C-alpha positions as CSV (number, residue, x, y, z in Angstrom):
1,M,-36.7,-14.7,-6.7
2,T,-35.6,-18.0,-6.0
3,R,-34.0,-19.0,-2.3
4,L,-30.7,-20.3,-4.3
5,A,-30.3,-17.2,-5.9
6,N,-30.9,-15.4,-2.6
7,L,-28.3,-17.1,-0.9
8,K,-25.5,-16.4,-3.6
9,R,-26.1,-12.8,-3.1
10,K,-25.9,-12.9,0.4
11,W,-22.8,-15.2,0.3
12,I,-21.4,-12.8,-2.7
13,Q,-21.1,-10.0,0.0
14,D,-17.9,-12.2,1.9
15,P,-14.8,-11.5,0.1
16,A,-13.0,-15.1,0.5
17,F,-16.3,-16.2,-1.2
18,K,-16.4,-13.3,-3.8
19,A,-12.7,-14.4,-4.6
20,E,-13.5,-18.2,-5.0
21,Y,-16.2,-17.3,-7.5
22,D,-14.5,-15.3,-9.6
23,A,-11.8,-17.5,-9.9
24,L,-14.4,-19.6,-11.7
25,E,-15.3,-17.4,-14.2
26,D,-13.8,-19.1,-17.0
27,E,-15.5,-22.1,-16.6
28,F,-18.4,-20.4,-16.2
29,A,-18.5,-18.8,-19.9
30,L,-17.8,-21.7,-20.8
31,I,-20.7,-23.8,-19.7
32,R,-23.2,-20.5,-20.7
33,A,-21.4,-21.2,-24.4
34,L,-22.4,-25.2,-23.9
35,I,-25.6,-24.5,-23.2
36,D,-26.8,-21.2,-25.2
37,A,-25.1,-23.3,-28.4
38,R,-27.2,-26.0,-27.8
39,A,-30.3,-24.0,-27.2
40,R,-29.7,-22.2,-30.8
41,A,-29.2,-25.6,-32.5
42,G,-32.7,-26.8,-30.6
43,L,-31.5,-29.8,-29.1
44,T,-32.0,-31.4,-26.0
45,Q,-29.4,-33.2,-24.3
46,A,-30.1,-36.3,-25.2
47,E,-30.6,-35.7,-28.9
48,L,-27.4,-34.0,-28.7
49,A,-25.4,-36.7,-27.0
50,E,-27.2,-38.8,-29.7
51,R,-25.7,-36.6,-32.5
52,M,-21.6,-37.0,-30.4
53,G,-22.5,-40.7,-29.8
54,T,-22.1,-40.1,-26.0
55,T,-24.8,-40.0,-23.0
56,Q,-27.6,-37.5,-21.9
57,S,-25.5,-37.9,-18.4
58,A,-22.4,-37.3,-20.2
59,I,-24.1,-33.8,-21.7
60,A,-25.4,-33.0,-18.6
61,R,-21.8,-33.1,-16.6
62,M,-20.1,-31.2,-18.8
63,E,-23.0,-28.4,-18.9
64,G,-23.4,-28.9,-15.3
65,G,-19.6,-28.3,-15.0
66,R,-18.7,-31.2,-12.9
67,V,-16.3,-32.5,-15.8
68,N,-13.4,-30.9,-17.5
69,P,-14.2,-31.7,-21.4
70,S,-11.3,-32.8,-23.6
71,I,-10.6,-30.7,-26.7
72,G,-11.5,-33.3,-28.8
73,M,-14.8,-33.5,-26.7
74,L,-15.4,-29.5,-27.1
75,R,-14.8,-30.4,-31.3
76,R,-17.3,-32.8,-31.4
77,Y,-19.7,-30.7,-29.1
78,A,-19.4,-27.8,-31.8
79,E,-19.9,-29.8,-34.7
80,A,-23.4,-31.7,-33.3
81,T,-24.3,-28.1,-32.4
82,G,-23.3,-26.6,-35.7
83,T,-21.3,-24.2,-34.1
84,R,-17.4,-23.6,-34.8
85,L,-14.6,-24.4,-31.2
86,R,-12.6,-21.6,-30.9
87,L,-9.8,-20.9,-27.9
88,R,-8.1,-18.1,-27.6
89,L,-5.6,-17.1,-24.6
90,D,-5.3,-13.7,-23.8
91,E,-2.8,-11.8,-21.5
92,A,-3.6,-12.2,-17.6
């Protein structure tokens, strides 16, 4: 197991850390969905960036959770990966 995984396993025991981590669940789900869509399309970040008319670093920032992409950017990402963007609001 990686050192990072070991740290996460240790930190998740702390209720305050776990609460903050759980609050990011939706962001983590979006990141997983983006990376999965790109992988299914068989594209590298650079190839996807070229299809979208952006840079590889912009894709890396989006997939790394360092930016909040606009709906327009998500649509372009979906189109470039041959997927469809669907947004949904659920009751809390």
